[in-house]
C-alpha positions, 0 to 999 in steps of 0.5 A: 500500500502506498504511504499517505501523508500530507504536504505543506511548506513546514513539513519535512518529508524525511521526518514524515518517513522516519516517524511513519516507519515507527508508527506501529510502535507508539503504544509499546511502552518498552519500544522506541517511544518509551521516553514519550510515555514516561515524559507524558505522565510527567508533563500531563501534571504540568499541563493540568496545573498550569492550564487550569490556573490560566483558564480559571479551572480547578485542577483538583477536579477529576475532569478539570478540562470538561468542555475545553476545546483542545488541539494536540498538534503532531499527536502521533499515536495519541499518547497525550491526546488520550490523557487530555481526553481523560481530563475532560477536554474535547480533543482534536489531534492532528497528524501528517501521516495516515499511519499515525492517525489510524494507530491513534483512532484504533487505540482511542476506540479500544480505550473508550475515548471520543477523540477527533483525529484528523490527517491535517496540517496547522495551516489547513485548520487556519484556513478553516477558521478553527480556534481552540481554548488550548493548543498543545505543541509538544515535541513538534517544533524541532521537526518542522521546516520554516519555523516562523511560518509554522509558529504563526499558523499555530498562534492563529489557532488559539482563541483570544484568551486561550493558551498554548503550551510548547515543549521542545529542545534548546539549541545549545551545545549541552542539548547536542551532547545530552539529547542527541549524543547521549540519548540517541548514540550512547544510552540509545533511549531514542532511535538515531536520527530522531533529532537534528541539531540544526532544527533545535529551537531556542525558547526566544525563537518561540516567543518571537514566532508567537508574536506580540499577542502572546504573554509568557505565563510560565517557563521551566526546564525539564531534566531526566535522571539517567539511572531512574529514568524519572523526569522532573522540573528544573530552572535550567532550560539548557536542554529540554524546556516547556513554555506556557503562553496566553493570547491576549483577550480581544 
């Protein structure tokens, strides 16, 4: 069967082919995406607390995001999308490869979750005039081409007063040593070629790309213990980081 995926200026076909080959492994917690499963459990709590605070929700509730329209960009096999749906959000997950969409749809069905997965790009949603209360842009921007255009499109998908959360890898020597050489070549936590140094993104590039309508609510570094494989927050943003930004109300 011929592979089906979308094309757009921000899409790197080599990145598409890479993740398409791994699509069937998304939900294998001991497979190549195990770091995402570990990271997901950690970052869901961060999103829960920070997003609830920004939008006036009670994070202690079982479903604090009930009725919240949420977009998961580059949803992959649906790991984060499913976590947000369990917190009550009305989740739309978009992907650029059909294999990932099929994996995500099947797993959501098995999990009894209602999630709207789409084979779509951010610029396509912009043309449709769709906006969301919250947009999750997690571990995506380091894989795209034409970053300023991509971020500009992402910003348009956030409603006035809405929030975007961005997670990525900083473009520093430390990030190259730890996230690429260490994680991919020495520890082999990730398949080689998962990340490319030239595509890593500094936090300031994200802030510049989002434009003047957005205010930085919170930023934090993310660390991982190489022995226990446990993730945690840190003030140092030299490798992994997360940003929470809010669009100004109209």
